[in-house]
N, C-alpha and C positions, 0 to 999 in steps of 0.2 A: 214416344209411342205412334202418334200420326206421321212422323218423319220415318217411321221404320227402323227407329233405333231403339231394337226391342232389348240388346244386351244392357246398354245405360239405364232403359227404363227399368229393366229387371233390378238393375244395382241399386236404383236411387229407391223403388220401393220397398226393396229386402231392408235398406238400410234404416227406412222411416219407420215402418214395421216394428225391427227391431227394437229402435228407439221407445215406440209407442209402448211396446213389450215392457219395458226396463222402468218406464215411469208411471204405467197404467195408475199404480196405487194414489199416486199424489194427488188426481183427479176425481178419487171416488166420494169424496164429501161434496164438492162442486158438481150438482146434480147438471146443470144446463151445460155445463162445459164438458163432464162426462157423456151425454149422450150424444153430443155432436162428434167427439172423438170417436165413440163406438161407428157411428154413421159412417165418418171418413175410413174408420179401420176396414169395416165390411167392403167400402168400396173401392179402396187400393188393395185387398185380397183379390177381389175379382177382376181388377187390371192385372195383378200380375197374374191369376191365372190365363187368360187371354195371351199375355204374353208367352208364357211357358209353353203354351200351347202351339203357337205360332213359330217360337224359337225356343227349343228344350234347350236346358243349361242347369248346371248345380247350381244350389240356392242355399243359405244358411241351414242348419239342419233345424233348427228352432223355429223358423217360419215355415220350412216345408211340410214339420209336423201338424203344425197348424192349419195347413193349405189341405193335407191330406185328412184332418180328423172333421172339419168344419166345412169343406170345400171340393170333396171327393165326388158328389155325384153331378155335380157342376163341370167338375174337370173331365168326367167320362164325357159327357155330353158334349162338351167342348172339343175332345178329341174324336167324336164320332164325327165331325163336322157339322153339328145342328147349326145350320144357320140361324135359326128361329132363337135359340139360347145363345149365340152371340151378340143378335141382335137386341136382345131383352137385357142381357149384361153390360153391353156398353151403354144403352141408354139408362141404366141404372147407375152405373159408376164414372160416367163421363161428365167433366165440369159444364158450367153454364156458358153455351155459347151465343158472342154478341156480334151483331152487325158492325163493321167498321162505317157503314153509311148510313147516315139518319133517315128517319123515313120521309116521306114528303106527308107533310100534314095537312097541305092544301088538298090533298086530294086522297083524303084517308078512308074516304068512305068507298072508293072504289080497289082500294088493297083487300086482298084475300084472307077470311077471317083466321088462319093459321100464319099471319105473316112474321110472326115474332118466333115460330118455331123455324124458319128458314136457315138460318145458320146451323143450327143441331142437325137438322134433315140433310145439310151438306155434308156436314163430316160424316155424318151415319152412313151417308152412300159411300163417299171414299173409303171408309173403314171396311165396310160389307166388299166392295170391290176387290181389296185386298185381301178377305178373307176367301173370296169365292175362286180367286187366282190360287190360294194354296190349300183348298179343302182337300184336294187328293194327296198332299205330299205327305202328312203324318200315316196315311196307311200304307205308301209306298216305301215311306223309311221302316214301318213295321216288317213287312215282307225282306227288306233288305238285310235287314240285322239275322234273318234265319238262315241267312245263306253265305257261303264263300264265293260261289259262281251261280249264276243264274241266266238263262236263255232269256232274251227279250219276249220272244214268243209266248213262254211260260207267263211272265210277269204281266203281259199285256190279256192272256186269257184270265188271269186272278182278277184284274181290273175291269175285262170286259168294254176293251178298246181297241183300237187300231194301234199296229205297232208303231207307223212313224208318229202316231200322236203322241205315243209315250214315248218316245225318242226325245221330243219337245219337251214336256213335264220334266225328264229327268235333268235336262238342261237349268230347271229351274234350283238343282242342287250343285252341278258345275258349271264352270267355264270350260269352252272346247275350243280345240283349233278351228278358224274360220276357214279353212281349208277342205273340211271333212263337208262334203256335200248333204250328209245326214243331219248334220249338229248344226244346231241355231245358236250365234255366239252371244251369249247374256253377259254383260260387262258388268250387272250389280244383278245376280241371279238372289233368289229369295231366301237361300243359306244365309246368304252375306251380307252384312251392315256395317254402318259407319260405328265404329265404337270409340270413345275418348280415351286417350293414351294421356298426354298431355299438353298443357297446353293453359291459360286464362281463360279462354272461353269454353264455355261447354259445347258448343257448335263445331269445335274442331276435333279431328278425328283420324281414323284411318281405318278402309275396309280391312274386316275380319271375318272368318267363318267357323262357328261353334258348333258345328254339325259334327256328332259321336260316329257317323257314318261315310264313310268316303269310299270312293269307286271309281272305276274306268271302264269303258267299252270297247273291245277289242272284237271288231265285226259284229256279230249278233248276239253276242256274250258279256255279261255285266259279273265284272269281277269286283268283289267286295271285300274290304278291310275295315275292321271293328276297331278306331280309335280313338275310344273311349279310354280316359286314364283311371287306373283302379284309385277306389276312394281311401285316403290317406285318413285313418282312424286316429294317428297321431294328434293330430291338431284339435278334434274333438274333445279328448282329454286331457291335453294343454288347457283347452279353455273352462273345463268342468274344475280342474286344478285351481286355475286363477279364481274360478266364482267361488270356491270352497274356501281360498284365502282371505277373500271378500267378507265372508260369512264370520269366519274365525275372528277377523280383525274389530267387527263391531261389537263383540262382547266377549274379549281374551281370555277371563278367567272362567265362564263359563263354558265356553266352546272347548277351552284346553282341556277343564276336566272330564270332558264327555271324548274326547280324542284320547287320552290316557285310557280310559275305561275299555275303548274299542281295541287299543293295541295290547291291552293286557291277557 
């Protein structure tokens, strides 16, 4: 997440949360462990909400339903680019950061009182700088979804900003020709991040874009194309059928009788 590999972070959080959903009943009798898992579960849902706001993409339906049910208010505030909410969510959910350099114990009295918080404050600043750079992107994305063509002047009026500044922000979505005098070339723009595809190292990967909105600029007009793939309902029903078969296998005689009554 701190490396801006949001797609990999979302996939990892979703897999862990799915595992916790399936095994949560195993820890109910162990209260000390159950409380700790619940806290980590809340922290991961918070981090997942942050990643989805910064990098929207489709996730597992069961995780998404839990996110809508318990964290909808938080998601709304994050989508509105509430910097206070971003800072509070990151402070709650982030791990404990440690300094790799030991303190100077000989001058311990000269150290600031919050010296132990400096690693956390540094990571918080890096994260908030990234959020600040992206705070206009969700709003612009929502406008682009409403149109197939949109004049730059009209979008600039919606955002109450200059057209030249808007052109630069639009490049956070797309790469562009270096020859165009109005456009700035961003080799790693905000809607593109490294995604692991294969290899033994989790640090390997290639640049991919998961944006559901594609567009190009022709002079002063933005042409928008919706690249969102239609939801595939077949996968959902297949997963539910597999779950149903597992339930039947747990008590075949009892559940088979119920199935026969349903089919009669």
